[in-house]
N, C-alpha and C positions, 0 to 999 in steps of 0.2 A: 504493499501499499503506501507505503514511504520510501521506495526504493533505496533503501539503507539511509537516508538523510538523517540527521541528528537536530533536525529544527526541533522537534517537538521531544518530550521526554517520553523514552521508552514506554516506562507504567501507565502515562496517560495515553499512548498510543493502544496499548493494549487494552485498557479499559475502554477506549472507545472501540475496538473491534468487536468486545463482548456484547456492547450493546448495539453495533449495528449489525451482526449476527442474531442479534435477540429480533430486533425488529425486522429483517431480511426473513427470518425463518417464521415467524408470526405472518407476514405477507404472503409468502410462499403458502404456508400451509391454509389462508383464506382463499387464496388461488384455485388450490386443487380442489377443496371444499367446493368453490362454485364452477367448476370445469370450464377451467380457463383453457383455452387453447395448449394443444401439448408442447409445441415448439416453444411457445413463451416459458412455460412451467420449466423446461429443458434448461432456457438459457439462463432464468434465474436461478436453476440449480446448481449451474455451473459456475456462478459467482458465489453462491452460498457454499459450494465443496470448497472453493478455493479461499475463501475467508476462513471456514472453519480450518483449513489445512494450515494455514497460516499462524491461527492462533495456535494448534497444536504444537507448531515450532516455538512460538515465543514460550509459551507454557514449558515446555520439557527438555527442548535441546540444549538449554543452559545448563541444565541440571544433568545431563548424560553424557555429554559431550566435551572435551578441552578445549581449549580455545584453538581456531586454526591460523595458519597465514598464508601468503604466499608461497611459500616453501614446503610447506605440509600440510596433509590432509587432516583432518580432524577424527578422533576416533573415540570410542567408548569410554567412559570411567565408570566406578560405583556411583549407583544415584545418588545426589546431592551433593559430588565432589567435582561438580563441571565447573564451568567458567562464569554461571550466572544465576543468580537466584528465580525463584517461580516468577513467570510471565514478564522476564528480562533478557530471554535467549533471543539467538539471532537465526537465521537460516541458513542450514549446511549442506542442503540437497541440491545443489546447483548443477544445472544441465550447460553443455558448449557444443555445439553443433555447428562447427563450420562447415559448410557446404563445399566450397571451390578455396581452396590455398594453392595460390599460384604467385608467379612473379610477374608483373607489368612489361610489356615488352618495352625494351630501351627506344624505338621510336615515339612513344606516346610522351609527349610533351608532359613537364613538371612531374609527372609521377615515374616516368621509363626506369627500369630496373628494383623499384620499390615493391615489397612484398604486396598483395591482395588477397584478402579475405572476405569471401561474401557470406554474410550472414554470422556476424562475430557478437551477436549478444550472448551474456549470460544470463540464464533465467531458472526459476524452479518451476514446478509444475503447478502449483497454487496459482503465482502469481498469471500463470499462461491460462489457467481455467477463467481466472478474474477477468482479465481481457478480453479472451475471446468470448464470453459471454456477454461483457457490455457491449462490444463491438456488435455481436449480432443479435442485441435488444435494440441499439440506436439504427440498426438498419432494417432489419426486420420486423421489428415489434413496435413501430411509433403510434400505432391505432392503440397497443393496451397501455404504453406507456402515457399516452395523453387523456386516457381513462382513470388514472391511478386518484384514489380515495381512499383516505385511510378513516373515511367515517364508520359507524355500525351499523349495519343493515339487518 
């Protein structure tokens, strides 16, 4: 959610996640109960599942992993002996899938001879679920999003 930024206190961010997951879970339950379109429910579920995954990461990863660095991978430690207390953990399950790794031809101006990596972002599965779910909601579910109402019926 915050892409690793330290603008907000980690505890405040974790508490916000709990509130957001609760509201989204309640809204998702209402949509299922009222027979909402299956694709809309699927998109909401992607966002919900990603948010829950990130919450689980921040709840427990600090308790069961040691701190990682660019030079070594994090590993399991006895419960409670990790790098951070409850709700203060970081995500350690990152993916990196460079699809093309090559060198620019020398004749290309400005970048000739430099390394070229196509698709170099590092991400985790929960963030991908949230991003894809939100993008699909914005593209394919505009009707449902325009009718959002939190009043009780």
